[in-house]
C-alpha positions as CSV (number, residue, x, y, z in Angstrom):
1,M,131.0,112.5,84.1
2,N,128.9,109.6,83.5
3,E,126.3,108.7,86.2
4,H,125.6,104.8,87.2
5,P,122.5,103.4,87.2
6,D,121.5,102.5,91.0
7,A,120.2,98.6,92.0
8,G,116.6,99.4,91.3
9,E,117.5,100.8,87.6
10,L,119.9,97.6,87.3
11,S,117.7,95.1,88.3
12,A,114.7,96.4,85.8
13,A,117.2,96.3,83.0
14,L,118.0,92.8,84.2
15,E,114.5,91.9,84.3
16,E,113.3,93.2,80.8
17,E,116.4,91.7,79.0
18,L,116.1,88.3,80.7
19,R,112.2,88.1,79.1
20,Q,113.7,89.1,75.8
21,I,115.7,86.2,75.8
22,S,113.5,83.8,77.3
23,V,111.6,84.0,73.9
24,L,114.5,83.4,72.4
25,A,116.0,79.8,74.5
26,P,115.0,76.6,74.1
27,N,112.2,75.3,76.1
28,E,114.5,73.9,78.8
29,F,116.3,76.8,79.1
30,R,113.2,79.2,79.1
31,M,111.2,78.5,82.6
32,R,114.6,79.4,84.6
33,L,115.2,82.2,82.5
34,L,111.8,83.8,83.7
35,V,112.2,83.1,86.8
36,A,115.3,84.7,86.8
37,A,113.4,87.7,85.4
38,H,111.4,87.6,87.9
39,C,113.3,87.5,90.8
40,A,115.2,90.7,89.6
41,G,111.6,91.8,89.6
42,L,111.3,90.9,93.1
43,I,114.8,92.6,93.9
44,K,114.0,95.9,92.1
45,R,110.6,96.2,94.1
46,D,111.7,95.3,97.4
47,L,114.9,97.9,96.7
48,A,111.8,100.5,95.9
49,A,109.9,99.5,99.0
50,K,113.2,99.7,101.1
51,A,113.7,103.1,99.8
52,H,110.4,104.2,100.9
53,E,111.1,103.0,104.0
54,F,113.5,105.8,105.0
55,Q,111.1,108.9,104.5
56,P,110.4,110.5,107.5
57,E,106.9,110.4,107.3
58,M,106.8,106.8,107.5
59,H,108.4,106.2,110.6
60,G,107.9,109.5,112.3
61,V,111.6,109.8,112.4
62,D,113.0,113.6,112.0
63,Q,115.8,112.6,109.3
64,T,117.9,115.0,107.9
65,R,119.4,116.0,104.6
66,L,122.8,114.5,105.3
67,V,121.4,111.1,106.5
68,Q,119.0,110.9,103.2
69,E,122.6,111.5,101.5
70,I,124.2,109.0,103.2
71,L,121.5,106.4,102.9
72,Y,121.6,107.0,98.8
73,G,125.0,107.2,98.3
74,A,125.4,110.7,97.2
75,R,128.5,111.3,100.1
76,D,130.5,108.2,98.9
77,K,133.0,110.4,97.2
78,D,133.4,113.1,100.0
79,I,134.4,111.6,103.5
80,V,136.8,113.9,104.4
81,N,133.4,116.8,104.5
82,L,130.7,113.8,105.4
83,R,133.0,113.5,108.3
84,T,133.2,117.0,109.0
85,S,129.4,117.3,108.7
86,M,128.4,114.5,110.6
87,K,130.2,115.4,113.6
88,D,128.6,119.2,113.3
89,E,125.3,117.8,113.4
90,V,125.5,115.3,116.3
91,R,127.2,118.7,118.0
92,E,124.0,120.4,117.1
93,K,121.9,117.4,118.3
94,L,123.8,117.0,121.5
95,A,123.2,120.8,122.0
96,V,119.5,120.7,122.4
97,A,119.2,117.4,123.4
98,N,121.6,117.7,126.6
99,P,123.0,121.4,126.8
100,G,125.1,120.3,129.3
101,Y,126.7,117.6,128.4
102,A,128.7,119.4,125.4
103,Q,129.6,122.1,128.6
104,A,131.4,119.4,130.9
């Protein structure tokens, strides 16, 4: 199966393509293409920054592997198993946070 590029990779490719096209474009379009390329670069950097926001050490939050897989779309095609995994994880956390609640 072919892997699809992520949004950051697409933004980087778009930025590069727009910069290359701008060299060939007439003067009246060159600045617009360069602005569009710059915007694609900003999107790429913003996506990279947001990816780092989800890292546990950045927020002091203990993120599980399941949460990271969901955030990065690794579980999108397996919704049934995802639901089961999420239920199991919630039960485990609930048993630690409030053992009596699961008994009730």
